[in-house]
C-alpha positions in Angstrom: 27.5 63.6 -7.1 23.7 63.7 -7.4 24.6 61.6 -10.7 26.7 59.3 -8.6 23.5 58.8 -5.9 21.3 57.9 -8.8 23.6 54.6 -10.2 24.1 54.4 -6.5 20.4 53.4 -5.8 19.6 52.2 -9.2 23.0 49.8 -8.4 21.2 48.7 -5.5 18.0 48.5 -6.7 18.9 45.2 -8.9 20.8 44.0 -6.1 17.8 43.5 -4.2 15.8 42.8 -7.0 19.2 39.4 -7.7 18.2 38.2 -3.6 15.0 38.7 -2.9 13.9 35.0 -4.2 17.4 33.6 -2.5 16.1 34.4 0.3 12.5 33.7 -0.1 12.6 30.4 -2.2 12.1 27.3 -0.2 12.7 23.7 -1.2 10.6 22.0 -3.0 7.4 20.2 -2.0 6.6 16.3 -2.9 4.0 16.1 -5.8 0.5 14.4 -4.6 1.3 11.4 -7.1 -3.0 10.9 -7.9 -2.5 14.8 -9.0 0.5 13.6 -11.4 -2.0 10.6 -13.0 -4.8 10.3 -14.5 -6.5 7.3 -12.7 -5.2 3.6 -11.2 -3.2 1.6 -13.0 -4.8 -1.8 -14.5 -1.9 -4.7 -14.6 -2.1 -6.3 -17.4 -1.1 -10.1 -15.8 -2.7 -9.6 -12.7 -3.2 -13.2 -11.7 -7.4 -13.0 -12.5 -6.1 -11.6 -15.9 -3.6 -14.3 -17.0 -5.8 -17.0 -16.2 -9.1 -15.5 -18.2 -6.6 -14.8 -20.9 -5.2 -18.2 -20.7 -9.3 -20.4 -20.0 -10.7 -17.7 -23.0 -13.3 -21.6 -23.1 -14.0 -21.6 -19.6 -17.5 -20.3 -19.1 -16.2 -18.0 -16.4 -13.4 -16.2 -18.3 -15.2 -13.5 -19.7 -16.6 -12.6 -16.4 -13.3 -13.2 -13.9 -12.1 -10.5 -16.5 -14.6 -8.1 -16.2 -15.2 -7.6 -12.8 -12.3 -8.4 -11.2 -9.1 -8.8 -14.5 -10.2 -5.2 -15.4 -9.7 -3.4 -11.9 -6.8 -2.0 -10.7 -5.1 -4.2 -8.2 -2.2 -4.2 -5.9 0.5 -5.8 -6.8 2.4 -7.9 -4.1 6.4 -7.7 -3.8 8.5 -10.2 -2.3 11.9 -11.3 -1.5 12.3 -12.8 -5.1 11.6 -9.2 -6.6 14.7 -7.5 -7.1 14.8 -4.2 -8.3 14.9 -4.3 -12.3 11.1 -5.9 -11.7 9.8 -3.0 -9.6 11.8 -0.3 -11.5 9.9 -2.1 -14.7 6.3 -1.9 -12.6 6.2 1.8 -12.5 7.8 2.4 -14.7 4.6 0.6 -17.3 2.6 2.5 -14.7 4.4 6.0 -15.5 4.2 5.2 -20.0 0.3 4.9 -19.5 0.2 7.7 -16.7 -1.6 5.4 -14.6 -0.8 5.7 -10.2 0.5 2.3 -9.6 0.0 0.1 -6.4 2.4 -2.1 -5.2 3.3 -3.9 -1.9 5.6 -4.3 0.2 6.0 -8.0 1.1 9.2 -9.8 2.7 9.5 -9.2 6.1 11.4 -11.8 8.5 9.0 -14.0 10.1 5.7 -13.4 8.1 2.4 -14.1 8.8 4.6 -15.7 12.2 1.0 -16.5 13.9 -1.2 -16.7 11.0 1.1 -19.6 9.2 -0.5 -19.5 5.4 2.0 -17.3 4.0 5.3 -17.5 5.4 8.5 -16.0 4.0 10.1 -13.0 4.0 13.9 -11.8 3.6 16.5 -14.3 5.7 17.6 -11.6 8.3 17.1 -7.8 9.3 20.3 -6.8 7.3 18.6 -8.8 4.5 15.6 -6.9 4.7 17.4 -4.0 5.1 19.2 -3.7 1.9 15.8 -5.4 0.1 13.7 -2.6 1.2 16.1 0.3 0.3 16.3 -1.2 -3.0 12.3 -0.9 -3.2 12.0 2.4 -2.7 15.0 3.2 -5.0 13.2 1.7 -7.3 10.0 3.3 -7.6 12.5 6.5 -7.1 10.6 10.0 -8.1 8.1 7.9 -10.6 4.7 8.6 -9.1 3.2 5.6 -6.3 0.9 4.2 -3.6 2.9 1.2 -1.5 1.2 -0.3 1.0 4.2 -1.1 3.8 3.8 -5.0 5.6 0.5 -6.3 5.6 -0.3 -7.5 9.0 3.1 -6.7 9.8 2.0 -4.5 12.9 -0.6 -6.6 14.6 0.9 -10.5 14.1 2.7 -10.1 17.5 1.4 -12.6 19.4 3.9 -15.3 19.2 6.1 -13.3 19.0 9.1 -12.5 21.5 9.5 -9.2 22.4 13.3 -9.0 20.7 11.4 -10.1 17.6 9.1 -7.6 18.3 11.5 -4.9 18.9 13.6 -6.4 15.1 10.0 -5.9 13.7 9.2 -2.7 14.6 13.0 -1.5 14.3 12.8 -2.8 10.1 9.4 -1.0 9.7 10.6 2.2 11.0 13.6 2.1 9.0 11.4 1.2 5.7 9.1 4.0 6.2 12.6 6.6 6.2 13.8 4.8 3.2 10.1 5.6 1.2 10.0 9.5 3.0 13.9 9.9 1.7 14.5 8.2 -1.5 10.4 8.1 -3.3 9.3 11.7 -3.2 6.3 11.5 -5.0 5.0 8.3 -3.4 2.0 7.7 -1.1 3.6 5.3 1.4 1.0 3.9 4.3 2.1 1.7 7.3 -0.1 -1.1 7.3 -2.3 -0.5 10.6 -4.5 -4.6 10.9 -8.5 -4.4 10.7 -11.2 -3.6 13.2 -11.9 -6.7 14.5 -8.2 -7.4 15.1 -5.8 -5.2 17.0 -7.5 -1.9 19.6 -7.4 0.9 18.0 -5.4 3.1 21.0 -2.7 0.2 20.7 -2.1 0.0 17.1 -1.4 3.5 17.4 1.5 3.1 19.4 2.5 0.7 16.9 2.3 2.4 14.1 4.0 5.9 16.0 6.7 2.8 16.4 7.5 2.4 13.9 7.4 6.0 12.1 3.9 6.3 10.3 4.4 10.3 10.7 7.7 9.6 8.0 5.2 7.7 5.2 1.9 9.4 4.3 -0.8 7.8 6.8 -1.3 3.5 7.1 -3.8 1.1 5.9 -6.3 -0.6 6.9 -8.6 -4.2 6.2 -5.6 -5.8 3.8 -7.1 -9.0 2.5 -9.6 -9.1 5.2 -12.8 -8.6 5.2 -14.5 -5.4 7.2 -16.7 -2.6 5.7 -16.3 0.0 4.4 -17.9 1.6 7.5 -16.5 -0.6 10.0 -12.8 0.1 8.8 -13.3 4.1 8.4 -14.3 4.1 12.0 -11.6 2.1 13.5 -8.8 4.2 11.1 -11.1 7.6 13.4 -10.3 5.5 16.7 -6.2 5.0 15.0 -6.4 8.7 14.5 -7.6 9.8 17.8 -5.4 7.6 19.3 -2.2 9.0 17.1 -2.9 12.8 18.1 -2.9 14.0 14.4 -5.0 13.1 11.3 -2.9 10.9 9.3 -4.6 9.9 5.6 -5.3 6.4 5.6 -6.5 3.7 2.7 -8.8 1.0 2.9 -8.8 -2.5 1.4 -12.0 -2.9 -0.1 -11.2 -5.2 -2.3 -13.5 -8.2 -0.5 -15.6 -6.1 1.6 -19.2 -6.2 0.3 -20.7 -8.6 2.4 -18.5 -7.8 5.5 -16.2 -10.0 7.9 -18.5 -13.6 9.4 -15.8 -13.7 12.2 -13.6 -15.9 9.8 -10.0 -14.7 7.9 -9.4 -17.7 5.8 -11.2 -18.2 2.6 -14.6 -17.9 4.6 -18.0 -18.7 2.5 -20.7 -15.6 1.8 -17.7 -13.0 0.7 -18.4 -10.3 -1.8 -16.1 -8.3 -4.2 -16.1 -4.8 -2.5 -16.7 -1.0 -3.8 -13.7 -1.0 -7.0 -10.6 1.1 -6.2 -11.1 5.3 -5.8 -10.1 8.1 -4.5 -12.1 9.5 -1.3 -15.0 7.0 -0.5 -14.8 8.1 3.2 -10.6 7.5 3.5 -8.2 8.9 1.3 -8.6 6.2 -1.5 -10.7 2.6 -1.5 -8.0 0.3 -3.1 -8.1 -3.2 -4.3 -5.4 -4.3 -2.1 -5.1 -7.9 -2.0 -6.2 -10.2 -5.3 -9.9 -10.9 -4.9 -9.4 -14.9 -5.9 -6.1 -15.3 -4.6 -6.2 -17.5 -1.9 -5.7 -17.6 2.0 -4.3 -20.3 1.9 -5.4 -23.8 2.5 -8.9 -23.3 4.2 -12.0 -22.6 4.4 -13.6 -23.0 0.9 -10.6 -23.8 -1.1 -8.7 -26.2 1.4 -6.0 -27.8 -1.4 -5.2 -24.3 -2.6 -2.3 -22.6 -1.6 -2.0 -19.2 0.2 -1.8 -16.6 -3.1 -2.8 -18.8 -5.8 -5.5 -17.8 -8.2 -8.5 -20.0 -7.7 -11.2 -19.3 -10.0 -13.7 -21.0 -7.9 -12.8 -18.2 -5.2 -13.5 -15.0 -7.6 -16.4 -16.3 -8.8 -18.5 -16.4 -5.3 -16.5 -13.5 -4.3 -18.2 -12.4 -8.4 -21.6 -13.7 -7.0 -21.5 -12.7 -3.0 -21.5 -16.7 -2.5 
């Protein structure tokens, strides 16, 4: 009888050792893409790098490559970008153990009120398909994604129906990245310090699903100082009611904002990309040297086209 009791006790002990891990183990947490990689990815085919490589005899080429082309810069993807292009880009970064920065910029009615960067997907359905494909193409590779610059600030010329559709598309985008890109830090764009009141932006971010992603971005393609941008983001967080993570675009904010947004004179490159600096990351989301539109110091350069003249002025702060 005593031997049987000892056998039963031993069996119970084995079962306990087997069962306990099954009870206590939880789901795996999403990984930190910063910790998974060794610095930011430098795109060898960015527009400034490509221009410098193709114009070796131009006296500006070396300066542009050194100051801009050799820096990590966000790559923007629109309607022309399919899943293979996106997957190839994040794959190239991953093969070098680097962290790529991507920008999803394809919402229907893009730049509806500014007018210089119009375009985007042709319908709500087309956008939903595109952004779902985008998130799936990133997959489990480490990445940073900025979702739809200006989309939550550009309401002034839109009807309520258009606004509601846009909010719905952005919320769907955040859901897709949450579901399909577990090692991505995605940031829903939150405008800039001089555009929409922080409390209003917080309300829009909440409605658009900011809690589904890492947080939000500020100052994309704009010129407000890092200090002003951090202050604005903190005010947004006060209204959000929780401390969302945020990133700041410092690509062209070295001399701050002079009240103009479209190729203004006298602007300068800002702090190069880094982790920290008052935000979760300081990034070059906008490509320095790419035109904002046919305006300001580049009245004949279309939006998105690289101009060495703009680039040099950003290097020199003139």
